[in-house]
N, C-alpha and C positions, 0 to 999 in steps of 0.2 A: 504494500500500500504506500510505501515511501515514494515510489515513482509517481503515483497518482498525486500525492501531496505536493511534490515538486512541480508537476505540470499545472496544478491548480494555482500554486503560488506564482509561477512564471507568467501565467495569463491574467494575473490580478483579478481573479474571480471573486465577486462579492455575493453574499447571500442576503436574502430578505425574507422574513416571515410574511406570508400572504394571509393566512387564516388560522384560527384556532377552532377546530371542529370538535364539538361536544355532542355526541349522538347516543341515543338510547333506543332500544327496540330494533325494529327492522328499518334499514335505510340503505341507500345506494347513491353515490355521488359520481356523476360522469364528468370527467375533465378533458376538454378538447386539447388537441395538439398545441404545444407551446413553442415559442421561438427561442426559449432558453431551457436549461436543465431545471428539473423539479426535484423536490425531496419531500418525504413524509416521515415524521417521527411519531411512533406510537407511544404516547406517554401514559396511557392506561387502557386496559382491555385488549381486544383483538379485532382484526378485520381482515378482509381479503383484498388483495390487489389483483385486478383483472386487466389484462391487455389482449387486444384482438389477436387471435391465432395462437395464444399461449395458455398453458394450464394456469389456473388461479394460484396465487402465492399467499399463504397465510402469513400475516404479520402479527406478532405478539408484542406485548408491552416491552418497551426498550428497543425494539427493532427500528432500523432506519432503512428506507427504500429511496434510492437515488435513481432518477431517470435522466441520464446524461443528455439525451437528445430531445427531451420534452414530449415523448410519445404520448398519444391519446391513451387514457387509462381510467379505471373505475376503482373507487374504494367503496366497500360494501360489507354488510354483515354476513352475506351469504356468497357462496361460490358462483351462484347464478341468480338471476332474478331482475326485478325492475330497478330502474335507475332514473334519477332526476338530474338534469344538467346542473353543473356548478352555478351557472349564472342565475338559474331559477332559485336554487337554494339560497344563494347570497341575497337575492331580492326579497325572498319571503321569510328568511330565518336569521337575518343578521341583526345583532345587537351593535351598540356603538363600539367603535374600534378601541383596542387597548392602547397602552403607552407606546408600543412599537408600530402603531398604525395598521396592524393586522385586523381583519374582520373577525368578529366573534360570532360563530355560527352554532345555533342550538337546534338540534333535531330530536324530537320526541321527548317524552318524559318518563315512560315506563320501560322496563327491561334493562338488560345489561348495558353498562356505561362504557363507551369507548371515547378516548380523547386523542386527537391527532393534531400535530403541528404541521401545517402545510406551508411550503416555501418554494422559492426559486433561486437559481444562481444566475447572476448576470455576468457576461463576459466583458472584459475591458476593451477588447478589440472587436472588429466586425465579424471575425471568424474564430471559432474555438480552435484550440491546439489540435493537430491531427491525431494525437493519441486519444483524445476524448471521443472522436468519431469511431474508434476501434473498440470502445467499451460496449458491453451488452446493453440491451434496452433497459434493463433493471440491474442495479447493483444492490444486493440485499446484505445488510450488515446486521446479523442477529444480535439482539441485546441480552440474550440469555435470561429473559423473564424479568428484567429490571433495568 
């Protein structure tokens, strides 16, 4: 991972938290393709990361999922099922932003609680380093349950 850290530092890549998602019960959030890398940190509970054409990936508390190319994806309570676009969720379920400017999204009130910190990486140059384009669509960093 040291090579990746060097590449990120050399490209002056900065991160920003976009949303704090707090979800209970059944939910699914569809995220369109982004022009930058995305990341999700599971700070409580579990959820599934779904990408077109790939098997769903279970994310547990403490896990980090990095999507270096900003590929379209879904975060959800189930391996399959209905999804609401992120824009609709943000419009209907957003509370005022917190101190870092990120949206506070609350979904549902009953059922198991999942908390996800959603963010993006911004590249300092117009093009990301060639090594970044060689990474898989998802880099999963297990948090070992905490």
